[in-house]
N, C-alpha and C positions, 0 to 999 in steps of 0.2 A: 265328184258327187255326182249323180244322174237327178234328176228334178225327182222324180220317184225314191230314190233313197233320200234326199232332204227331207221328204213327207215322214216316209216310213220308218226310217232308223231310229228319229226323237220320238214319234209317237209309240216305238214299240219300247224304246228307254224309259219314257215317264212311266209308261204301264207297268211291265217288269219290277223297274224300280220302287213303286208305290206295293206292290204285291208282296216285297221281301219285309214289309213291316210285320204285316200279317202273321206270315211264316216264322220270325222271330218271335212274335209273342206266344206262338204255340210251342215252337221249340223248346224256350227258356224256362215252359213250366213243368218240362219232364227232365231237364239235364242243367247244369250250370252253364253258365254264361261263355266260359271258356272251352268246355269241354263241347259245345253247340260248335262254335267258332273253328275249332279243331277239326271237327266232323266236316264241318259245312268246305273249310279250303281243302282238307285231304281230298273229299269227294270231287272238287271241282277240277282239284291237279288230275285226278285219274282219268276223267272224260276228257279235259284240255289233251292231256299224252296218248289218249286215244286219237282226238283230232289231229293233234300234231303227227302222230305216225302215219295217219291216212294220207294225210294231205302234203306231206312232206316238207313240212314248215321248215325256214330259216331259223337255225339259233343265232345268238349274239358271237361277232367274231372278236371282238374286242373286249381286254378284261375292262376296259371303261366303260363299255356297254351296260355289263353285266351288273356293275357297280351303278349305275343310274337306274336301271331295273330296281336292284336292291332298295335302295333311295324310294323310289316312289309307292313300291309295294309295301312299305314299313308305313309310310306316312296314308298312303290309302285304305291298307286292310288292316293292318296290326295296331294302329294308335286309333284310326275312324270306328271301325267297326267295332275292335274290343273295346272301346269306352261305353258305345252307344249299345251294344248287348249287355254290358255289366251291369251297367244304369236300367236296363227294362225287368232285369235279372231280378233286381236291387229294390225294384216297384217304385222306380222313379218316375215324376208324373209326365206322360207322354206328350200332353199338350206344353208343355216347357220345353222340351225335347222339341219338339217340331217348332218350336217359335223361335229358338236358340237355330234350328238349323237353316229359318226362313232368311236369315240374315248373310245364308252365303254367297247367292248370286252377287249381293251388294259387297260383300268384301272380294268378291272376284274381280268386279269392275273396278276397285279400287288398286286392285294389284296389275291387273293386264298392261296398265301402260309401262309399270316400272319394269313388269318381268318378261314381256312380251314384246313391249311397242305396240301395242294395238291402241288407238283411240276407242274412246268410248263417245259417241253423240250424243247431244241433249236428248234427242229422241229415244236412245236407248237408256238413258237417265230417268227420263218420263218414266219410261217402261218397268224399269226395276224397282222404283218406289212405287208404281202403281199394284205392280205385281206382289210386295210385300202388304198394302194396305188391304189387296183383297184376300192374302194369305190369314190375315190377323182376323179380317171377316169371319173366315170360314172357320176357323179357330177359336172365333169368340166365347162359343158355351162350350168348350171342351177344357181349357187354359185354367187349370188349376194355380192361382200367384201364390203358392207356397214356398217361398223360398228358405224354408228351414234348413234344407240343406246346401247352403252356397258353396262348399267345396263341390258336390258334384255336378251344380249347375257350371262353374267354371270350368269343371272335366269338362263337360259336352260342348261347352263355348270352344274350349281346346282341339274338340274332335273337330268342328266344324272347321276350324282355321285349318287342321291336318289336312280335314279333305280339300281345300282351297289351295293349299300349299301343293299337294300331292298330285293333283290335277293339272296345274301350272308348271310342276316340275316336268310331269310327264309328256304335255304338250311340247315344252323346249326342249327337251333334252331325249325322250324316247322314241321319236317317230321314227327311229328305225325299225323299229320291233314289228315282228308277224303277232298278233295277237294272240296266237296258240302257244308259242314258247315261250314269248314275253311275260305272258299271265302267270306261265309257271314257275319262271324265275319269280317274280314278284310275289308269289305264293306260298313259297318255298319255306321261306326265314319267317313268316307270321303263323305258318302251320305248326315249325317248331316251336316258337315262343308259347304259341297257346297250349300245345299239348305239355310243355313244361309246367305252366301255369294251371292246365287242368289236373294233371298229377298234384302236383304240390297244393292247391287248394281245394279240389273238389272229387279227389280219388276216382276220377272219369267215372263217377256214378252216372247210371242214366235210366230212367223208366223209359224200355222200350215199349210205349204204347204207339198203335197206329198212326195216331194225329204227329207224334216225334218223327217216325219214319218218313210218313209224307213229307214234312216240313223238312228234315234233311235233304231228302232228296231234290226238293224244290230249290231250297236254297243251294247245293251243289249245281244244280243247272244253271241256276239264275247267276251265281257267282262266273260260270262259264260262257256265258252271253252277254250278260248285261255289262260286263266292264269291257268286253269287246266291243259292243256299240259305243260305249262312251269311249271308249280310244279314238275310235274312227272318226267319232261327230266333235270332238275335240280338236283332234288334226287336222279336219277338213272346214271348219266355220270358227268365226270369232270366238273366243271364250268366254267374255261378256254374256252374247246374245244364247250360246248352248246353254252357262251356266242359270241362265233366266227359266229354262226349262224346269228346274227343279222346283219354282214356286208353283207347277201343275203337282206336284207329289202329293201333298197334302190333300188336293181337291179329289184326284183320284185315289188318295186312300179313304178319304169320309165316303166315295163312292162303294167301295169296294165293301165298307163297316155298313150302308146301308143296305146293299143287294145280300150279304153273308147274315148280319147280324140283326138287320130292321132297324138300324140307328138312324133317327129322323134328325133332319135339317130344320132350323129355324130360319126365317126369310131373311136374317142378316147371313146368315152364312150361306144362301141360297144368291143374295145379291153377290157375296165375296167370292163365289165361283165366277160370276159374269166379268167382276172388276179383275180377278187373275189372270182368266185368258187374255182379257185386253191388254194387260200389261205386258204377258206374254209375247202378243204381235208385236207392240212395239219395241218389246227389248231384242227382238230376234231381227229385227230390219234396220238399217240408216247407218248401220255400223262401219267403218273402214279400217281397212288392214294396214300396219306398217309394215316394209321391209324389213325391218333392222334385225330380224331374226327369223329366215327363211325357213320353213318347216319342209321337211324330205317328203317325198311320196310315201306312204304305207306299203311296207315288203307284203308281198302277195303270194 
């Protein structure tokens, strides 16, 4: 990966990932969460299919490769997104969701030593802890500590663990994949599962407001790009370092909310943004990789 790619791809990933929260919030106001996810996955498959056809993408060659892609897809797309979209549609406090999600980089750092043979340096640990402190500061005036629905809070924690497991599983077992064809395979089963749930629980009811259409188009395109970027940067960089980028998501999301909805920041939240950026800078440097599990070059 070139020096330019090492800067541009992570920055683009964080911005696009953050934008998905606003699009999700707008979409679930006009349709059920399972319906929204089915349309998101289905739209992404159509876009990726066109890209795969135009780019003559390579498809998995072995049955085991297909199986690995299906497992990663279920963990990253079906479980993680399914739980979070359903919680958003059910009115679960976004602040608590963001707080639980902010633990994901630390969970990744704890797992990489066992799963991937990567060593997390003391500098990276300091950055991860500092980043979490910054996130808490940013979200300080938005977190409603209403734990009256502990089962939903537990489900969101499960979603965070599923995303961590899915990204590590993909890094370990799916390095062979072309991001276009690989994502189609990953999204196919989650799309069918969401369709079944949408028919069973939501009757595929949709309010075709312009905001809904725009949100679905954005989410479909987002799925087609952001997970491709995620695949590239997780394969080419140390997992703990890359996961630390997720600390920037609440910062960027809050900035979007200010620009679009004029939501103001308090002094603590502004200071938290600076602390978070500093933490990410620490977490993104200083790590060393083990050669215990070599990763193959991404198929082009």
